[in-house]
N, C-alpha and C positions, 0 to 999 in steps of 0.2 A: 465390206463395210461404210459406213459416212466416211465421204472423204474431209470435213472437217474435222471430226471426229479422229480419224485417224493421222492425220498431221500433229493432234493433241498429245495423242497418245506416244507419237515418236519423239515429239519430244520433251515427252514426260520422263520418255526409256531415260534420253541422253543425259536429261537434269541429274537423273535418278547415279547415273558414273559421276558425276562431277558431286554430286554433293559426300559422296563415301569422302572425299577428301575437304570437306568445308571443314575450318574449326570450329572448336568451342566461341569462343570469339566473333568468328561472323556468324552463328548462329543467334548468340545474345545482342551482334547491333542490330539484324535483321530485327528478333523479337522486339525492340524497345523501339525504333521504329516505326513496326506496324502498332506500337502501344500510343503512339504519342499522333502519327493519322489517323485511328480511330478518333481520338477529343478533339481534335483539329477541326475533324468533318461530317462529327455530331448534325449539323442544321442536315448534311445534306442523303445521312442515311436515315432519319429523319421522315425526308420529304418521303425517300423511293418506298421508305417500309408503310407510312401510310395511304400510298398506290395498291401493296400488299392486303394490306388491311382494307380499305374500302372492298374490296372486290371481294376477300372474304365472307364480306357480312353479307355482300350485296348476293356471295352464294349461297348463303342461311349455313356458313359454321356457325360451330357451340359457341359460347362465350370463353371455353373453359380451352380448345382450341383453337380461337380470338386470343387468346392471351398468350399463350406460348407462342404465338407470329409476332407476337408485339416487342417493337425496341421504343426504348421510351429512351431522354438522356440518362438517366442512373443503369439504365441495366447496361446501357452502349457505353457509360464509364466502368461497368462493372468487369463487365468481360475486358474492358483496356488494360485493367489493376490487374487481371487474371491472367491475361498475355505476358506483364512486365516479369506476376510473380515465376513464369516459369526459366527469367533469368536466373533465378537466384537455385533454380535446382541442379544436381547434378546429373551432370551430360553421361548416357550412358555407354553412347559407341565409345570404342577404345576398352571399355573396361573388361578386366583380364578374370575372366569365373574362376579357369586353375592354373595352375602349372603342373605339366608331367614329367618326370624327371625320369628318363627310359637308359637299362644300363649299356645302354649302346652309345653317350653320351646325348645321344637327341634332348632337346628340349621341345616339349608341344604344349604352345596355349590356347584355349577357348577361349577366344576372344570377340566383345558383342559386337556385333557391325546390324546397320542398318537391314529391316528387307525389303525398300527401293521404292516402287511403286505400287500404291495404298488409292482403292477405287471407295469411293465410298459413297452410297447411295443412304440420303438419309426424307424427312419429313419435316415437313413447319418450320423446327425451331429456326432463325437464320441466323442462332448466335455458334448452332453446331458447325454452319463456314469457316468461323477464325479459332472455335477451341481446333477443329481438326486440324487447318491449315497449322497453327503455330505447333501443334502438338507435334506432325509429321516434319517439321524444320527443327523444331528442340532434336527429336531421335533420328535425323540424317534422313528423311524419307521425304519421299514427293506423291504427291495430294493429287489426285483427279477425285472431281465434286460432282454429285449430280441430286440435285438437290431437287426438293418439291417445285411444283411449279403452282404453288399457290406462295412461297416464297422468291418469286424471282428475280424480284424488283429489287428487293433488302439481299439476296443473293451477289449480283450483280456488280451493285454497288461496294457491296464489302469486299468483295475479292479483287474488283480495279483497286481499292486503295490499299490490299496488301498488296498488289503486284508493282505497282507502283511505289511504297514505301520499301519494298528490296530490293528495286531492279539493278540497281548500282555493286548491290552483294551477294548475291542468290542467281544463279543460273535459272535464264528463261524456262519456264516452265515447272517450274518448283513448285506452282499453286495454280491450278488449273481449276478451269467451272464451264459444264459443260450446259448450255445454252437449252440446248435445243432440246422443246422442252415431250416432243412424240414419243411414245413410249417402247419404242425400241431399241432407243440407245442406252438403257438398263440393260437388256437381252443382248446389247454390241458391247456392254464395258465388263459386265460380266462372265465373256465370253474370248477375251479380248489376252492369250495368255500369253500370246508374243510379245505382249506390252506391260504389263499387269501382275506384280506378284501374289496379291492378296484383295477381295473384296470382304468389307464390313458395312452390312443392313446396317441400318439405324432408323427403326419405324414401329409400324404394327405389325399383326403376326403374319398379314397377308401377304407385305411384304416382303418379310423374309423367311417366308417360305418359298416365294417367288424365286428368289436368290438362290436361294439351299436349294434346290429342288433342278435350278435348271443353268449353275456355274458352272463353269469349266474351269476357273479360276479357282482357287483355294478359298475358303473362306471363313471368318473368323463371324462366326453364330452371334449376336446380340440379343434378347430377349426381350418378350412383351415383357410388360409387370404386371401378372397378376399376383398380388402379393397381399398375404394375410396375416391378418392383427387377432390374436388369441387372448380374452381375456380368463383368468384360468382363476378359480373355485377360491385362490390364495393371493391375489392379487389387492394391488394397494389399492383402492379407490380416487383418489386422488391422482398418480400416475398415470394407471388404466383411461383415464380421462384428457388430460394432459397430450398422454400420448396416438392416441387416438382424433382427436383435434387434429394438429398438428400432420398424421402421415392420410388424412385426408384432405384436410381442409387448407393447409398453406399452399399449397401448390398440386393443384388433381391432376392437372395435363402430363405431370412427368411417371415415368418407368417406376418410380419408387415410390409413391403415394401406392396405400391400402385400398385393397380393392371388394374384399369381403372381410368381414367380424364375425368371429367366434366366440358365443361364449358362456362359461358351467353353469349348470338349468340354476345350480345354487347359490349364483351371484347377479343371475341372469337380470330378472324384477328392477335389481338397487340396483346393475349395470345401464340400462336400458331405459328406464327413466330421465339418471344423470347424462346419457348419449345424448339423449333426444333434446332436451337443458341446454345442454351442450354446443352442436348443432345449431340453435338456434333459426330450423329454418333453412337451410340455407343445405343439406345433406336430403339429397329422395332416397330413401330407407325402403330397400326391398326383404322381408321378413321372413321368414316359415311359419308354418302353418301354428306354433307358440310363442315367435314373435309379434307377432302378428293381434296374439290372446292380450299383449300388456303390453304394446303400444302400436298405437295408430298407423301404419304403416302400410303400403302395396306388397300385399303376393307375392315373392318369389318362386322364379322355373328356375330348372335347374341350368336353362343358359345361363342365367344370372350371374351363380355362383363363375363360369367359364370364363367371365366376359369379362373383357379390360376396360372399362368406361371410360377412365383419362376425363371423365367428369364429376359434377358434382351427388354424384351418385353411391352407396355401399350395400353392399345384398350382406344381410347379417343371418346369422344361422344359432340356433341354442344345441350343444353339443353336451353328453352325457360322461365323457369323458376325454384323456389324457387321448390318448387312444384314439376314438372316434375323430379327432380330433388331425392329430398324419395320418391316418387310410381319408378326410380330405385334401386333404393339402398333397399327398399325393395325387388322386384322382384331378383335380384343378388346376393348380400351380403350373408356373410356367418358368418355375424352378429361378427364380429372379432373387425375394425376401421374401423374410415371415418371420413372426417376432409374435414370444408369448411374454403376458405379463404375471407375474408373481412372487409370492416373497419368498415361496417353498423350492428350494437350490434342487432337490429331487426332481421335479416337477420340472424345471430349469435345465437341469440338464439333461433328463430325457427326452425333450423337446428338441437340443440343439445339438445331440448326440445323433437322435430317430432320423433326421432331413439331410434328402442331400443340394438343397438350394444354396444356391449362391452366399449370400450373405441370412445367416440366422441371426437372434436377437435377443436379447434376454434384459428388457426392463430400458428400451430405448426407440422411438423414431428407425422406423422405415425408412425416412428420408434422407441417412445418413448414408445410404450405398452409392456413395460416387468417390473417384475421385479423389478430386477435392476437399473434401470432408476426411478422405484414409490419410492425408495430410501424403496424396503420391500426385499433388497438382493437377491442372485437368488430367480430362479424360476421351478417349473417344467412345466410349459407353462403357456399356456393363455386359461382357462374357457370359453368357449362362450355360459355353458348352464347357470339356472338363479337358479337352488336347488342346496346344501351347498356351493360351491366355485360359484365366480362367478371373470374373471381377470382374472388378473396373481395369478397362482396358487403357493404363498409363504410360509411361516411356518406355519402362522396362521391357515390357509385353507388346512395345510399339519396333522389337530388336530379334534378329536372332542372332547366330552369330558362328562361327569360323577356328578351324583350326588353325595355327601358324606354327610351323616346326621350324623350326631349327638344329642346321647340321655342322658339321669341318669334313664333309666328305662320304661322311658315311654311307654305307650299300646295301643291300641286302642281301643274305649269304640264302 
């Protein structure tokens, strides 16, 4: 193992033992200090971020991905406010999940405890650096961060600010950034079972699959977002257009933005014409043969329906029935978020009951698939797996539990 990484991991593991005993008051003090420090150092953060932005543009990064990387004064202030909101949330650590009173007098308590050391591997978005670190603090965990090289300067300054803001409150090693951009660092991190308790990959399909297939450390899988919007024959057109625009255009580079629109044949012409007008030339449309016969667009391939664009591109397909919609989603979805727009309650119930994606919507934008929007506070990611944590990976999902058994000298016969 790389010598610098080993030292970092040793410190992180040691810090995790101390974090078990950190009080809620200390956690909130640390978070308040981070929030204040981020606002105080806005100019430094923007200057470092500009280096990443310039490099990204020079390397031909798409405008949507550059936006994902960008930190403005407003975004930094929003991040700082989100950190402060964490102080208002209940501390999950120490919560008693259940109590069991045994006939022999034993009292058994199932109590929430931190998981320990989180290894987080992510791409592009530097705000994730702050989100992860602060969620880990609030849940009593330690984080080892491996961000993408495209955001290195931003991640460095953000980490330094958080470390400095909490150095008199939290143990050394609570927040760690792996600055070495060599690709081997990921492999070393995800196999460091002696030091790391769980790995969470956040990013594109390639990154997630690499971690899942190569990690020896337990993995919480966060999913790529090939999300679907179905416009049913009984859809309210105003709702359909508003949701389409919000779910595709508001922020196309995030995982809860839609990538495919499925529209029922009975309403297709009316919807497609209105959709083109609403998109106002901002979105490249790739449609099947029937779509191309109704509006001007590029012919879609099967690959288009399987792609998470993270960009101003959408694949569109006309369908004959809701059963065809469900089959299409099972074939192509990453099981993140799917939505039906309809005034037909029977159709909506069938849609919601038939799919096994993490989030299924009726008449609401998929952009709400977010820990903050669900009222959980910030999130580590959207978990698409079915074990331990599913959906927004928030404070409760970042804890495990232990059994604490209280006796008066009982022995087992």
